N, C-alpha and C positions, 0 to 999 in steps of 0.2 A: 724668243727662244723657249721660254718656259710655257707660253701659251701653245706653241706647236707641240712641245713634249706632252702637255696635258691632253690635247686633242688626240694624239697618237695613242696615249694610254687609255683614253676613254673608248676609242674605237676597238682597241684590242680587248678591252674588258667586255664590250658588247659581243664581239665575235666569240670570245671564250664561253660566255653564258649560252649563246645560241647553240654552239657545238655540244656543250654539256647536256642541254635539255634534249637535243636530237638524239644523242647517244642513250639518254635515259628512256625516252619514249620508244626507241627502236627495240628495246628488250621485250616488252609485251607483244609487239608486232611479230617478232621472230618466234616467240614461244607459243603464242596463241593461234596465230594464223595457220589454218590447215585446209583440208578439203572442204570443210563445211563453212569456214570463215576465211575468205580470201584476203590477200594483202590490201587491196584497195577497198574492199568491202568494209573493213574495220572503220574507215573514216566516215562511213555513212551512219554509224550508230553513235548515239549520244553517250553510251557507256564509256567509249574510248576517250572522248573529250572531257567527260566528267572525271575520269581517272587522271587525265593530264592536269586539269585545273585544280584538283584536290591537293596536288603536291607543288605546283608552280606558285599558286597564290600564297599558301602558308610560308613558302621559302622566302619570298620577297618581303612579306609582312614581318616575318621574324628577323630577317637579316638587316633590313633598312629602317624598321620602325621599333620593333619590340626589343631587340638586343641592344641598340644604342640607348634606348630609354632605361633599360635595366643597368647598363654600365654607368650611366650618369647618376641614376637615383640609388643604385646598389640595393634594389629590392629583389634579392635572389629567391626568397621564399615565394613571392608572388610569381616569379618566372617559373619556378618548379611546379607550382600549382597549376598554372595555365598550361604547361606542357602535359601534365597528367590529364587535364580536362580535354585537351585536343586528342590525346591518345584514346581516351574512352569514347569520344564522339566518332573517331575513325573506326573503332572496333565494333561498336554496336549500332551506329546510326548511318554514317556515310558509307562505309564499307566499299570503297572504290575498287579495290583489287578483287573482292568477291564478285562484284557486279561485272567486272571485265572477264573474269574466268567463266562465268555462267553465260557469256555472250553466245557460246556455241549452241546451247539449248534454245536460246531465243531465236537463233537463225533457223534451227530445225523446225520450230513451230511455224516460222514464216514461209517455209517451202510449200508450194501448192500441192494439193492432194495427188494429182496424176504423177508428180515427180517423186513422191515418197517411195522409198525402196520397200519391197515386199519383205515382211518379217515372217519367216516360217513359224508355225506353232511349236511351242516347246513341248517335247515329249518326255514321258516318264520312262521307267525301266521297261515295262511291257507294251511299249509303243502307245501308251495312253497319254493324252494331253494333260498338262497341269491344270489345276483349277483356274477358272477365269480370274479370280481375285489375285492369285499369285502371278499370273502372266501379266496382269495390268501393273502390278508393283514393279516387276522387272523391267518392263518397257518404259515406265514413267516413274522414276524414283521420286520419293517424297521431297517436296520443296523444303528448303531450309527456312527456319523461322526467322522473323524479323530480328529477334534478339540474339541471333547467333554471333559468335565471336570471330572477327576478321583479324587474325594474328598477323598476316602478311602486310596488311595496310598499316598496322601499328608499327611494325618493324621498319617499313619504308618511310613513314612520316618521321619516326625517331631519327633515322639516318639523315633525312633531308634537313631536319631542324638542327641536328648536331653539326653537320657539315656547314650549314649556313652560319651558325653561331661562331664556329671556329674560323671560317673565312672572314667574317666581320671583325672578330677579335684580332686576327693577324693583321688586318688592314689598320685597325686602331693602333696596334703595337708598332707597326711600321711607320705610321705617321708620327706617333709620339717620339720614336727614336730619331726620326728625321728632324723634328722640332728640337729635340735635345742636342743633336749635332749642330743645328744652326745656332742655338743659344751658346753652346760651348765654343763654336767658332767665333761668335761675336765677343764672348768673354776673353778668349785668347787674344783677339785683335785689340781689345781695350787694354788688357794687361801689357801687351807688347807696346802699345802707344804710350802707356804710362811709364814704362821703362825708358822709352826713347825721349820722353819729355823731362826725364830727371837729369838734365844737363845742369850741373850745379852752377849758379851765377858766379861763384867765386872762381871757378875754373876759367870762365871767360874773362873775368876782370884781371885775374893774375896773369893769364896768358897774354892779354893785350898789353898789360903793363910791362911784361918782360920783353915783348916785341918792341914796345916804345923805347925801352932802355937800350935795346940793340940798335934801334934806328938813330938814337942820339949820338952814339959813339961810332956810327957808320959801319957796324958789323955786317959782314957779307951774308950772315945767316938770317938777316931780317926778311929778305924776300922769300927764302925757303920756308921760314916759320909762318909767314902770312899765307903762303900757298897751302901748307899742311893744315893750317887752321880752317881755311876755306873748304878744303877737301873733306875734313872731318865734319864740318857743319853741313856740307852737302849730303854726306852719308846719313847724318841725323835726320835731315829733312826730306831728301829725295826718296829714300827707301821706306818712307813711312807706310805706304800702302802695299808694299811688296809682300808676297807670301814667304818666299825663300830667296836667298841671294847666294852668290858664289862665296865659298869659304875664303877665297883670296881677298874679297872685298872686306869681310869682317876682320881678317888679319891685317890688312892694309890700314883699316881704321885704328886697330890696336897699335900698330907701329907709329902712325901719325900722332896718336894720343901720347904714347911714351916719349916721342921726340919733343913734343911741346912741354911735357912735364919735366924733361931734362933741363929746360931753360931756367927753372927755379931750383934745381938740385945743386947743392954745394959740393965742395971737394970732399967733405966727410961722408958723402953718400955713395955707396957702391951699387951700381945698377947693371944687371946682366940680363940679356935676352937672347934666346936661342930659338931657331925655327928649323923644322925638318919636314921634308915631304910636301912643300908648298905647290909643287907642280902637279900633284894628284888632284883631279877635278872632283870637287865635293860641293854639295848644297847644304845650306844651314839657315835656320831662321835668324834674322838679324838681332843683334844685341843680346846674344846668349853668352858670349865669352867676355865681351867688353865690361860688363858690370863688375866682374871679379878683378879686372885690371884697375878700374876706377877705385874699388874698395882698397886695394893694396896701396895706392898712392895716397888715398885719403887718410889712412891710419898708419902708414909706414914711412912716408917722406917727412923728414924733419931737418931743419937747417941748424938747430941749436945743439944737436947731439949726433953722434955717429949712427948711421942706419944703413940698411941694405935691402934691395928688392931684386928678386930673381924670377924670371919668366921663362917658361919652356913650353913650346907648342910643337907637337909631333903629329903629323898627318900620315895615315897609312890607308891601305885599300879598304880596311874593315872599320876603322874608327878614327877618332880625333882625340888626342890626349893633351890636356893642358894642366900644368902645374904652376902654381903661384906661391911664392914664399916671400914674406916681408917681416921685418922687425917691427916691434910695437913699442912706441914711446912709453916710458914709465908714467908720464902724466896722463896719457890716454888710457892706460890700463886701469887707473883708479876711477876713470869716468865710465858710467854705464853707457853701453851702445845699444841703439834700437835694433840694428841689423835688419831694417825693413827692406833695404835694397836686395840683400842676399836672400831673404825669405821670399820676396816676390820673384826673384830669378829662379829659385828652386821650385816654386809653385808653377812657374811657366814651363820649366823643364818637365815636370810631371804631366802637364797637359799636352805639350808638343812632342815629347819623346817618352811616352809611357813604356816602362820596362826596357828602355834602350839607352840608359845612362847610369853611371855610378858617380856619386858625388861624395867626397870625403872632405870634411872641414875639421881641422885640428887647431884649436886656439890655446896657446900656452901663455905663460906670463910674459915672455919676451919675443915670441914668434907666432905668426899666423900662417897656416899652411892650407892650401886648397888644391885638391886633385879632382879633376873632372874628366871622365871618360865617356865620350859620346859614340854610340854605334850608328854611324851614318855612312 
């Protein structure tokens, strides 16, 4: 697919160059061709082809050799000096535009003598002819000297060089932006994979021990807990390479996670969860909401003292709002927290949803509060 796209882009680029040069070379044909120099007759004279090559060759040398070299080596003074030397050579030595303009006089000299038009003698006031020398000067203007200045050629070559350099710089900028986007995409994928891989081993061990305890007493919730754990693990593993998933799947994973955590919650723990607008179809990157739920259970669920956890997710047509509130154990408050998980999640939000989210984290002595508003 990429090879086909590259070939199509290559063909389009060639066609664009051909059309641009045809339009450029049509201008002197339209303005210079007249009764003396016909449309097809211009192609017989070397002045026209010299004019074309004087601008086509420098364009490609500048665009594909000189400008890339200057960009890599950053030798801008050398580049400016070379441009000045090219302009001087076009003005005083090559003079392609001046040669093309004077093509009419060249054609007049090539016309055979019988075909020359009769030029009546120039008369003075009293019907006296002008002196021979004056008449000769009028009929044959003095030739321009070799050192004459061709301003038009300088202007055209400057325009060609500037356009070529800008075109090449835009190409370099586009390619660099494409590479930056690729690197950013790979970075986001790696960060997302890192979040997915942060399934704490203690969560699995504790959940399996709780399910084992339920199985020993023959609790009917054993099969349901095993099913929810398998669903949660499948979400962790199967969606690893997905770009975006349905918001329902992320919320379902959250519900399964909370249900499994309830197995180890005691009677002194108050747990509340509310969901609104789940029928509204939305897409979300996986594991954007779940880390905040995991963090709440990690630092809020305690069996030795009273605790509470409150979860609220509201989905609307414009956004998704999640609020997480949990108590903090007095023992955990005295211990420093790295907060790596939340930092990585916030960084991932900045990359995936730039300027499309609001995250408020309030950490008190006895309570931790998170409010995330996603514009999706």
